[in-house]
SEDO-330784 format. One line per field, with one value per residue (C-alpha): residue number from 0; residue in three letters; y, z, x negated. Coordinates in Angstrom, 1 decimal, padded with zeros to 4 digits. Example, Ala and Ser with C-alpha at 12.3 -4.5 7.8 and 13.67 -1.06 7.14 Angstrom:
residues 2
pos = 0, 1 .
code = ala, ser .
Y = -004.5, -001.1 .
Z = 007.8, 007.1 .
X = -012.3, -013.7 .
***
This chain:
residues 409
pos = 0, 1, 2, 3, 4, 5, 6, 7, 8, 9, 10, 11, 12, 13, 14, 15, 16, 17, 18, 19, 20, 21, 22, 23, 24, 25, 26, 27, 28, 29, 30, 31, 32, 33, 34, 35, 36, 37, 38, 39, 40, 41, 42, 43, 44, 45, 46, 47, 48, 49, 50, 51, 52, 53, 54, 55, 56, 57, 58, 59, 60, 61, 62, 63, 64, 65, 66, 67, 68, 69, 70, 71, 72, 73, 74, 75, 76, 77, 78, 79, 80, 81, 82, 83, 84, 85, 86, 87, 88, 89, 90, 91, 92, 93, 94, 95, 96, 97, 98, 99, 100, 101, 102, 103, 104, 105, 106, 107, 108, 109, 110, 111, 112, 113, 114, 115, 116, 117, 118, 119, 120, 121, 122, 123, 124, 125, 126, 127, 128, 129, 130, 131, 132, 133, 134, 135, 136, 137, 138, 139, 140, 141, 142, 143, 144, 145, 146, 147, 148, 149, 150, 151, 152, 153, 154, 155, 156, 157, 158, 159, 160, 161, 162, 163, 164, 165, 166, 167, 168, 169, 170, 171, 172, 173, 174, 175, 176, 177, 178, 179, 180, 181, 182, 183, 184, 185, 186, 187, 188, 189, 190, 191, 192, 193, 194, 195, 196, 197, 198, 199, 200, 201, 202, 203, 204, 205, 206, 207, 208, 209, 210, 211, 212, 213, 214, 215, 216, 217, 218, 219, 220, 221, 222, 223, 224, 225, 226, 227, 228, 229, 230, 231, 232, 233, 234, 235, 236, 237, 238, 239, 240, 241, 242, 243, 244, 245, 246, 247, 248, 249, 250, 251, 252, 253, 254, 255, 256, 257, 258, 259, 260, 261, 262, 263, 264, 265, 266, 267, 268, 269, 270, 271, 272, 273, 274, 275, 276, 277, 278, 279, 280, 281, 282, 283, 284, 285, 286, 287, 288, 289, 290, 291, 292, 293, 294, 295, 296, 297, 298, 299, 300, 301, 302, 303, 304, 305, 306, 307, 308, 309, 310, 311, 312, 313, 314, 315, 316, 317, 318, 319, 320, 321, 322, 323, 324, 325, 326, 327, 328, 329, 330, 331, 332, 333, 334, 335, 336, 337, 338, 339, 340, 341, 342, 343, 344, 345, 346, 347, 348, 349, 350, 351, 352, 353, 354, 355, 356, 357, 358, 359, 360, 361, 362, 363, 364, 365, 366, 367, 368, 369, 370, 371, 372, 373, 374, 375, 376, 377, 378, 379, 380, 381, 382, 383, 384, 385, 386, 387, 388, 389, 390, 391, 392, 393, 394, 395, 396, 397, 398, 399, 400, 401, 402, 403, 404, 405, 406, 407, 408 .
code = unk, unk, unk, unk, unk, unk, unk, unk, unk, unk, unk, unk, unk, unk, unk, unk, unk, unk, unk, unk, unk, unk, unk, unk, unk, unk, unk, unk, unk, unk, unk, unk, unk, unk, unk, unk, unk, unk, unk, unk, unk, unk, unk, unk, unk, unk, unk, unk, unk, unk, unk, unk, unk, unk, unk, unk, unk, unk, unk, unk, unk, unk, unk, unk, unk, unk, unk, unk, unk, unk, unk, unk, unk, unk, unk, unk, unk, unk, unk, unk, unk, unk, unk, unk, unk, unk, unk, unk, unk, unk, unk, unk, unk, unk, unk, unk, unk, unk, unk, unk, unk, unk, unk, unk, unk, unk, unk, unk, unk, unk, unk, unk, unk, unk, unk, unk, unk, unk, unk, unk, unk, unk, unk, unk, unk, unk, unk, unk, unk, unk, unk, unk, unk, unk, unk, unk, unk, unk, unk, unk, unk, unk, unk, unk, unk, unk, unk, unk, unk, unk, unk, unk, unk, unk, unk, unk, unk, unk, unk, unk, unk, unk, unk, unk, unk, unk, unk, unk, unk, unk, unk, unk, unk, unk, unk, unk, unk, unk, unk, unk, unk, unk, unk, unk, unk, unk, unk, unk, unk, unk, unk, unk, unk, unk, unk, unk, unk, unk, unk, unk, unk, unk, unk, unk, unk, unk, unk, unk, unk, unk, unk, unk, unk, unk, unk, unk, unk, unk, unk, unk, unk, unk, unk, unk, unk, unk, unk, unk, unk, unk, unk, unk, unk, unk, unk, unk, unk, unk, unk, unk, unk, unk, unk, unk, unk, unk, unk, unk, unk, unk, unk, unk, unk, unk, unk, unk, unk, unk, unk, unk, unk, unk, unk, unk, unk, unk, unk, unk, unk, unk, unk, unk, unk, unk, unk, unk, unk, unk, unk, unk, unk, unk, unk, unk, unk, unk, unk, unk, unk, unk, unk, unk, unk, unk, unk, unk, unk, unk, unk, unk, unk, unk, unk, unk, unk, unk, unk, unk, unk, unk, unk, unk, unk, unk, unk, unk, unk, unk, unk, unk, unk, unk, unk, unk, unk, unk, unk, unk, unk, unk, unk, unk, unk, unk, unk, unk, unk, unk, unk, unk, unk, unk, unk, unk, unk, unk, unk, unk, unk, unk, unk, unk, unk, unk, unk, unk, unk, unk, unk, unk, unk, unk, unk, unk, unk, unk, unk, unk, unk, unk, unk, unk, unk, unk, unk, unk, unk, unk, unk, unk, unk, unk, unk, unk, unk, unk, unk, unk, unk, unk, unk, unk, unk, unk, unk, unk, unk, unk, unk, unk, unk, unk, unk, unk, unk, unk, unk, unk, unk .
Y = 056.0, 057.5, 060.4, 063.9, 065.7, 069.3, 070.5, 071.8, 075.6, 078.4, 081.8, 083.8, 083.0, 085.0, 083.9, 085.5, 089.2, 088.8, 090.1, 088.2, 086.2, 085.4, 082.0, 080.7, 077.3, 076.7, 073.7, 073.0, 073.6, 077.1, 077.8, 076.3, 075.0, 071.3, 069.8, 066.1, 065.2, 063.0, 060.9, 061.1, 058.1, 055.4, 055.8, 059.4, 059.2, 062.7, 063.9, 063.5, 065.9, 068.4, 071.4, 070.9, 068.9, 065.9, 065.1, 061.7, 060.5, 058.8, 062.3, 063.6, 063.3, 063.5, 066.7, 068.5, 071.3, 071.4, 068.5, 067.5, 065.7, 062.7, 063.2, 066.2, 066.9, 068.2, 071.3, 068.8, 067.1, 070.4, 071.2, 067.9, 068.4, 072.1, 071.8, 069.8, 072.3, 073.9, 077.1, 077.8, 077.7, 075.0, 072.4, 068.8, 066.2, 062.5, 061.0, 057.4, 054.5, 053.5, 057.0, 058.9, 062.1, 063.2, 066.9, 069.2, 072.6, 073.3, 075.6, 076.3, 075.5, 071.7, 068.7, 065.7, 062.2, 061.1, 060.0, 063.7, 066.4, 069.9, 072.7, 076.2, 078.8, 081.3, 084.5, 086.5, 084.2, 081.9, 082.4, 079.8, 079.2, 079.0, 076.4, 074.2, 074.3, 073.8, 070.7, 069.5, 069.8, 067.9, 065.1, 062.7, 062.7, 062.0, 059.0, 057.7, 058.0, 056.2, 053.5, 051.0, 050.6, 048.0, 050.7, 054.0, 056.7, 060.1, 061.4, 065.0, 065.4, 064.0, 066.0, 069.3, 068.7, 068.5, 071.5, 073.6, 076.3, 079.1, 082.6, 085.8, 086.3, 088.6, 086.0, 083.3, 085.2, 085.8, 082.1, 081.1, 083.6, 082.3, 078.6, 079.4, 080.9, 077.4, 075.7, 078.3, 077.4, 073.7, 074.3, 076.2, 073.3, 070.9, 073.1, 073.0, 069.2, 069.0, 071.5, 069.4, 066.2, 067.8, 069.3, 066.1, 063.9, 066.1, 066.2, 062.4, 062.0, 064.2, 062.3, 058.8, 059.5, 056.6, 055.0, 051.2, 049.2, 047.1, 045.2, 046.9, 044.0, 045.0, 048.4, 048.1, 045.6, 044.6, 044.0, 043.7, 044.3, 042.1, 043.3, 041.2, 042.4, 043.4, 043.6, 047.0, 048.7, 051.0, 051.4, 053.8, 051.5, 052.3, 050.2, 050.1, 052.4, 055.2, 055.3, 057.5, 058.7, 060.1, 060.4, 058.4, 059.7, 060.2, 057.2, 057.1, 055.4, 052.1, 049.3, 046.4, 044.0, 045.8, 046.1, 044.0, 040.7, 042.3, 044.9, 043.4, 045.6, 047.8, 051.2, 053.6, 057.0, 056.7, 053.7, 053.8, 052.0, 050.6, 048.9, 045.3, 045.2, 046.9, 048.6, 050.6, 052.8, 053.9, 053.9, 054.7, 057.0, 058.1, 057.8, 060.6, 060.3, 059.4, 057.8, 054.3, 053.1, 053.1, 049.7, 049.0, 046.3, 043.2, 044.5, 047.0, 046.4, 048.3, 049.2, 050.2, 051.8, 052.8, 056.1, 057.8, 057.2, 057.5, 060.2, 058.5, 055.2, 056.8, 058.7, 055.6, 053.8, 056.7, 056.5, 055.2, 052.4, 051.0, 051.0, 049.3, 046.6, 046.0, 045.7, 043.2, 040.9, 041.2, 037.9, 037.5, 039.2, 040.3, 041.4, 041.7, 041.6, 041.7, 039.3, 040.7, 038.9, 040.6, 044.0, 042.7, 042.0, 045.4, 047.2, 050.5, 053.0, 053.3, 056.4, 057.0, 057.6, 061.3, 061.9, 060.0, 062.0, 065.3, 064.3, 063.2, 066.5, 068.4, 066.1, 065.1, 068.6, 069.2, 065.9, 066.8, 070.2, 068.7, 066.3, 069.2, 071.1, 068.0, 067.7, 071.4, 070.7, 067.9, 070.4, 073.0, 070.4, 069.3, 072.9, 073.5, 070.4, 071.4, 074.9, 073.9, 072.6, 075.4, 078.1, 076.4, 076.1, 079.6, 078.4, 080.1, 083.7, 084.4, 086.8, 084.1, 081.7, 084.3, 084.6, 080.8, 080.7, 083.7, 081.9, 078.7, 080.3 .
Z = -115.5, -117.9, -120.2, -118.7, -119.0, -118.4, -115.8, -117.5, -117.8, -118.8, -119.5, -117.2, -114.5, -112.7, -109.6, -109.0, -108.9, -108.1, -110.3, -113.3, -112.5, -115.1, -115.3, -117.4, -118.2, -117.1, -116.9, -113.4, -114.5, -115.5, -112.1, -110.0, -110.0, -109.1, -106.8, -106.2, -102.8, -101.9, -098.9, -097.4, -098.2, -095.6, -095.6, -094.3, -090.8, -090.1, -092.3, -089.5, -086.7, -085.4, -087.9, -091.0, -091.1, -093.3, -094.5, -095.7, -096.7, -093.2, -091.7, -093.8, -092.5, -094.9, -094.2, -092.2, -093.9, -091.5, -091.1, -088.3, -089.4, -087.4, -088.5, -089.1, -091.1, -089.5, -090.9, -092.8, -094.3, -095.3, -097.2, -099.0, -100.1, -100.6, -104.1, -102.7, -100.0, -100.2, -098.6, -096.2, -098.0, -100.5, -101.3, -100.7, -102.8, -102.5, -106.0, -105.4, -103.5, -101.8, -100.2, -103.5, -103.4, -099.8, -099.7, -097.0, -096.9, -095.4, -092.4, -092.6, -094.8, -095.3, -097.3, -098.4, -099.5, -103.1, -102.9, -102.6, -105.2, -103.8, -105.7, -105.4, -106.7, -109.2, -107.5, -110.6, -111.5, -108.6, -104.9, -102.7, -100.4, -103.3, -104.9, -101.8, -101.9, -105.7, -105.3, -102.3, -104.4, -107.2, -105.3, -105.2, -109.0, -109.0, -106.6, -108.9, -112.1, -110.4, -108.8, -111.7, -111.3, -109.1, -107.7, -108.3, -109.5, -111.1, -112.4, -112.4, -116.1, -116.0, -113.0, -114.6, -117.7, -115.8, -116.6, -114.2, -114.6, -112.2, -111.5, -111.4, -108.7, -106.7, -106.6, -105.8, -102.7, -101.6, -101.9, -100.0, -097.3, -096.5, -096.5, -094.6, -091.8, -091.1, -091.4, -089.1, -086.4, -086.9, -086.6, -083.3, -082.0, -082.9, -081.1, -078.0, -078.2, -078.6, -075.7, -073.5, -074.3, -073.4, -070.1, -068.9, -069.8, -067.6, -064.8, -065.0, -064.6, -061.5, -060.1, -060.6, -059.6, -057.3, -057.6, -057.4, -060.5, -060.9, -063.9, -066.0, -065.3, -061.6, -062.4, -065.7, -067.9, -071.4, -074.0, -071.5, -073.9, -076.9, -079.3, -081.8, -084.8, -084.2, -087.0, -087.8, -085.8, -086.9, -085.5, -085.9, -086.7, -085.7, -087.4, -087.1, -090.0, -088.4, -085.2, -085.1, -082.3, -079.7, -081.9, -084.0, -087.1, -086.9, -088.0, -090.4, -089.4, -091.1, -090.7, -088.5, -091.3, -093.5, -090.8, -091.1, -089.1, -086.9, -085.6, -082.1, -079.4, -077.5, -076.5, -073.8, -072.5, -070.9, -072.8, -074.1, -077.4, -078.7, -081.9, -081.3, -084.5, -085.1, -081.7, -082.7, -084.6, -081.3, -082.7, -079.6, -078.6, -075.7, -076.3, -074.6, -076.7, -075.0, -078.3, -077.4, -081.1, -081.3, -082.1, -082.5, -084.5, -082.9, -084.1, -081.3, -077.6, -075.5, -072.0, -069.6, -066.3, -063.3, -063.8, -061.2, -063.1, -066.8, -067.6, -065.4, -067.2, -070.6, -069.7, -068.4, -071.7, -073.7, -072.2, -074.3, -071.6, -072.4, -076.1, -075.5, -073.5, -076.3, -078.9, -076.7, -076.3, -079.8, -081.8, -085.5, -087.5, -090.7, -088.9, -085.1, -082.9, -079.2, -077.5, -075.1, -072.1, -072.8, -072.2, -068.9, -067.8, -068.9, -066.0, -065.0, -062.4, -059.6, -057.5, -054.0, -054.1, -053.3, -056.1, -058.6, -057.5, -057.9, -061.4, -062.5, -061.3, -063.5, -066.4, -067.1, -067.7, -070.2, -072.0, -072.2, -073.6, -076.3, -077.2, -077.6, -079.7, -081.9, -082.4, -083.4, -085.9, -087.4, -087.9, -089.5, -091.7, -093.0, -093.8, -095.5, -097.6, -098.6, -099.6, -101.4, -104.7, -105.0, -104.5, -106.9, -109.6, -109.2, -108.2, -104.8, -104.1, -101.7, -099.8, -099.1, -098.0, -095.7, -093.9, -093.4, -092.1, -089.8, -088.2, -087.7, -086.2 .
X = -100.6, -098.1, -098.9, -099.1, -095.7, -094.9, -092.5, -089.4, -089.6, -087.3, -088.7, -086.4, -083.9, -081.3, -079.4, -076.0, -076.6, -080.3, -083.0, -084.3, -087.4, -090.0, -091.5, -094.4, -096.0, -099.6, -101.8, -103.0, -106.6, -105.5, -104.0, -106.8, -110.3, -110.5, -113.2, -113.4, -114.8, -117.7, -118.9, -122.4, -124.6, -124.7, -128.5, -128.1, -126.6, -127.9, -125.1, -122.6, -122.1, -119.5, -119.7, -117.6, -114.3, -114.5, -111.0, -109.8, -106.3, -105.9, -106.2, -103.4, -099.8, -096.8, -094.8, -097.6, -099.4, -102.3, -104.8, -107.0, -110.2, -111.3, -115.0, -117.2, -120.4, -123.6, -125.4, -127.6, -124.5, -123.0, -126.2, -126.2, -122.5, -122.7, -121.1, -118.2, -117.2, -113.8, -112.7, -109.8, -106.5, -107.6, -104.9, -106.1, -104.3, -105.0, -105.3, -106.5, -105.0, -101.8, -101.4, -101.6, -099.7, -100.5, -100.9, -102.4, -104.0, -107.5, -107.4, -111.1, -114.1, -114.0, -115.2, -113.2, -114.0, -113.8, -110.1, -109.1, -109.1, -109.1, -107.3, -108.7, -106.2, -107.4, -106.3, -105.5, -102.6, -102.0, -101.4, -103.3, -100.3, -097.9, -100.2, -099.9, -096.1, -095.9, -098.1, -096.1, -092.9, -094.4, -096.3, -093.3, -093.4, -097.1, -096.5, -093.8, -095.9, -098.8, -096.8, -097.1, -100.9, -102.6, -104.8, -103.0, -105.4, -105.2, -108.6, -109.7, -109.1, -105.6, -104.7, -105.9, -103.7, -100.4, -098.3, -096.2, -093.7, -094.5, -093.1, -095.1, -097.8, -095.6, -092.8, -095.2, -096.3, -092.7, -091.9, -095.0, -094.3, -090.8, -091.9, -095.1, -093.0, -091.6, -094.9, -096.5, -093.9, -094.5, -098.2, -097.7, -095.7, -098.5, -101.0, -098.9, -098.8, -102.6, -103.2, -100.9, -102.8, -106.1, -104.8, -103.1, -106.0, -108.2, -105.6, -105.3, -109.0, -109.0, -105.9, -107.4, -111.0, -112.0, -108.6, -108.3, -107.3, -104.1, -102.8, -100.2, -097.8, -097.7, -096.2, -094.4, -092.4, -093.6, -090.9, -088.1, -085.2, -084.5, -081.9, -079.9, -077.9, -074.3, -071.8, -070.6, -073.3, -076.2, -079.7, -082.6, -085.6, -089.2, -091.8, -095.6, -096.2, -094.1, -096.2, -099.3, -101.6, -099.3, -096.2, -093.7, -091.9, -088.1, -086.1, -083.2, -079.9, -079.4, -076.8, -077.9, -077.3, -079.9, -082.5, -085.7, -085.8, -088.6, -086.2, -085.7, -087.3, -084.9, -086.0, -084.9, -086.0, -089.4, -090.8, -094.3, -094.8, -098.1, -098.9, -100.0, -102.1, -105.4, -105.5, -108.6, -106.2, -104.6, -101.1, -099.0, -096.2, -094.0, -090.2, -088.3, -085.2, -081.9, -080.7, -079.6, -079.6, -083.5, -084.9, -088.6, -090.4, -091.8, -095.1, -094.9, -095.3, -092.7, -094.1, -091.3, -092.5, -090.4, -088.6, -090.8, -094.1, -093.2, -095.8, -098.4, -098.2, -098.2, -101.4, -103.0, -102.4, -103.7, -107.2, -110.2, -110.6, -107.2, -107.9, -111.2, -109.5, -107.0, -109.8, -111.6, -108.6, -107.2, -107.2, -108.0, -110.7, -108.8, -105.7, -106.5, -103.5, -102.8, -100.3, -097.7, -099.2, -102.5, -100.8, -099.5, -103.1, -104.5, -106.3, -104.7, -106.1, -103.6, -103.9, -102.4, -098.7, -098.9, -101.4, -099.2, -096.2, -098.1, -099.3, -095.8, -094.3, -096.7, -096.9, -093.3, -091.9, -094.8, -094.2, -090.5, -091.3, -093.6, -090.8, -088.3, -090.7, -091.3, -087.6, -087.6, -090.4, -088.4, -085.5, -087.8, -089.4, -086.0, -085.0, -088.4, -088.0, -084.4, -085.5, -088.7, -087.2, -084.7, -087.2, -089.6, -087.0, -085.6, -082.1, -082.3, -083.1, -086.0, -083.8, -081.2, -083.9, -085.3, -082.0, -081.8, -085.4, -084.8, -081.8, -083.8, -086.8 .
***
């Protein structure tokens, strides 16, 4: 890790005819208290329950302010880690490992593991929401400075000595408010997606109660479209790392000639994609884009159902039973992977035609709505990311940013 360096700071800045804004240098430890997380001991299984979110780097998603914990502490676990608890609004920054620099904000009282340092703003000089955005704006530099180490790590002392140039509390709050409006809308879109998943999972269970089972290969194709590079053409590449649980990240356009050799799976509207490696991670997604330049990695299985049961097949492959099947047939211990023919043999509940049609009629419009809202979130994220450095540096007036945000929302 290189030595700690201060963010360049000017005492005052004026933009156009806007008012002069005062800035001042502070060490991070002057702006916030820093709490390093901890994990319950393996000998204390009673520490786990469903009370307090326990956040790890794998729960954090780049570009998303809010985080959903995959595990929770029990009341007993909370009591044992009472000194490590962080309040709603705390900024959670990953400071160890390959994912160093991930930043999220706690939406309720939480606890983190030891890879995360939580920043608790000192309210007399620092706004909690501004602290999150300030840290997000800076995290790319943290990643860069830690990249030379075999195991990237920033300890609590080093972190606290980083210096930042920040405006007055009033201006901090104004900046956080305009950026927060974008993240609030993104969070609302995420809630819609989560609610849709829960509703359709319940509806699918009702639809398939007592249904016979058939193999996936009887109703869908697996990896039906192989793509080969074409001179002068571009693609949007989806690799394993870009696929999460129920979603895949937007892809940048790249020339075919620069695409990885694994870019071979063609994608069309209605395809379900599943990671063939480490199926326990449940990396899968439904593609509802009409973009014909999408190409997936050979590390992903592309499941192509008939047009009349897109949502039905996707829901069938989201079930825990499908994941368990993949885990059972995966080959290899260090890097378990599932062959394409194993997907073809996966058992799928197959309801009567009228029940399938009724489910599809309800589910497909909801899936399409979630897809549209996710595209909206991507647009809002891009706007937020473009505004963030300019607001933090004082080169953009809050009023001008507010107008841009108002038009977008």
